[in-house]
N, C-alpha and C positions, 0 to 999 in steps of 0.2 A: 484411533489414529487421528492426529490433527492435520487438517488440510487448509492451506491458504492459497489464494489465487492472486497472482501477479499479472496485471493487465494494464495497458495504457487506458486513459480515460475515454478513448474513442470506441472501446469495446464494452459490451454489456456482459458482465460476468455473473449476473444473478442466477440465470437459468442453469449455467454450468455448475455453480456452487450448489444449487438445489439438487442437481443430479448426484453430486458427491454425498450429500447428506441423507439420501435414501429416505426422504420423508421427515427427517429430523430437523432440528433447528439450524438455520443458517444465520450467522452473525453478519449483518450488513455494515458496510463502511460508515463509521460514525462521524466522519469529517464534516459533512454538510450540516448535521444537527448541532455540532459543536460551534460551527461558524454562526448559525442562526441564534444560538444561545447568547452570543456576544453581539448580536444585532447586525451581522454581516451576511452577505449572500455567498461569498466565496473566500477562500484563504487569501487570494491574491490582492484583495482590497484591504486587508488587515495590515496595519503598520508592522514593519518587520520585527521589532522586538516582541510584540504580542503574538505575531504569527509564529515566531520561533517557539515561544512558550506553549502555544496551543499544539504545535506539531510534536513537541516533546511529550506533552500530555497524552496525545493520541498514541504515540509509540509506546510509552510506558503502560498505558491501559491495555494495549494490544498484547504486550508481553505478559501482563497479569492474567488476562483472559486465557491465553494459551497455556499458561502454567496451571491454572485452576481447572481447566476442562480438557481432559485427554481425548475427547471426541469432538472438539470444536471444528466447525467448518466455517471459514470466513470468506466472503466474496471480495476480499482485499488482502493486502500483505504489507508488511513493514518495508519491503523492497520498493514498492510503488511510491510510498511516502518518502523514503530516502532519495529515490531517483528524482522525485519532484523537488525536493529540497535542493539537491545538487543542481537541477536545471534552473531554479528560480532564485535561490538565496546563496549560491556558492560564493559570490563576490563579497557578501556581507557576513561570511562565516569564517572567523579566524581558525587556524589549525587546531588550537587547544579546544575550541568550542566544538569543532567537528569530531574530534576524538571523544569528547563527552557524549555527543549524539550517538556515535557508534557503540559506546559502552552501554548506553541506555537501550539501544536496539538489539544488542547481542542476545539477551534472553528470548526475545521474540523469534530470532533466527533459530536459536537452539531448540525451541519448542515447536517449530514448524516441521512436522514429520514429513509431509509431502508438500512440495511447492509446485503448484501448477502454473506454468508460464503460458499465458495466452497471447499469441501474436496474431491470431485470426479468430473470427467468430462474428456473431451478430453485432452490427453497429449500434452504439448507444444513441438514444434519442436525446436531443437537447432538453435539459431539465432545469436550466437556470443556474446550474452549479458546474457541470462538466465543461471543460474546454475541449472542443472536438477538432482541433487542428491536427491534421495528419502528420506534418513534419515534427511537431512537438511530440506526438505519439511515438514516432520512430526514434527520436532522441531518448525518450524515457525508456523504451524497449532496450536500447543499447546500454543505458546506464544500469538498468536492473540486471542485465546479464553480467556487467562488470562487478556489480555488488555480490552476485553469487560467487564469483571467483574470489573477491576480497574476503568474504566470510567463509570460504572453503566449504560451501554447501552444495556444490554442483551435483553431487551424487543423489541429492534429494529433489532435484528439479526435474519435472516432467514437462516436456513441451506438449501442450494440449491444444485442442481446437474446440471451441464452444460450439454446441449444436445450433 
């Protein structure tokens, strides 16, 4: 069974994901490493056209991972990435482009057997990548919940609390 974790950046989802994996492999959010590969510290400092391309790359790779591994446990989800896109790039994303993004994301949604939505748990420590603003986290939380409705996957969402 594939498990993904949707959490705002203010929460540390790693231990929760590890508990789901029962000692197996946990796939960590590759966003930070992808940014570093292009010489950036965070997505937000990347020029918007490249940022969009990298975000699509992350979404597509996540869908491929979930399709290939029926036991995948990810400490991240496509929902958090889409919510972040909506929060930061919405005004620079025309309707047709957003529809394309959602088409690319749909396989990741379809292969997410259980979606663990964390709205509480241990606070993430600043790591040079995460933006730990509480109001931003609340907005991302609301956007993720609206994305569950939009994709029609609410039945697979479990409200969870990280230990």
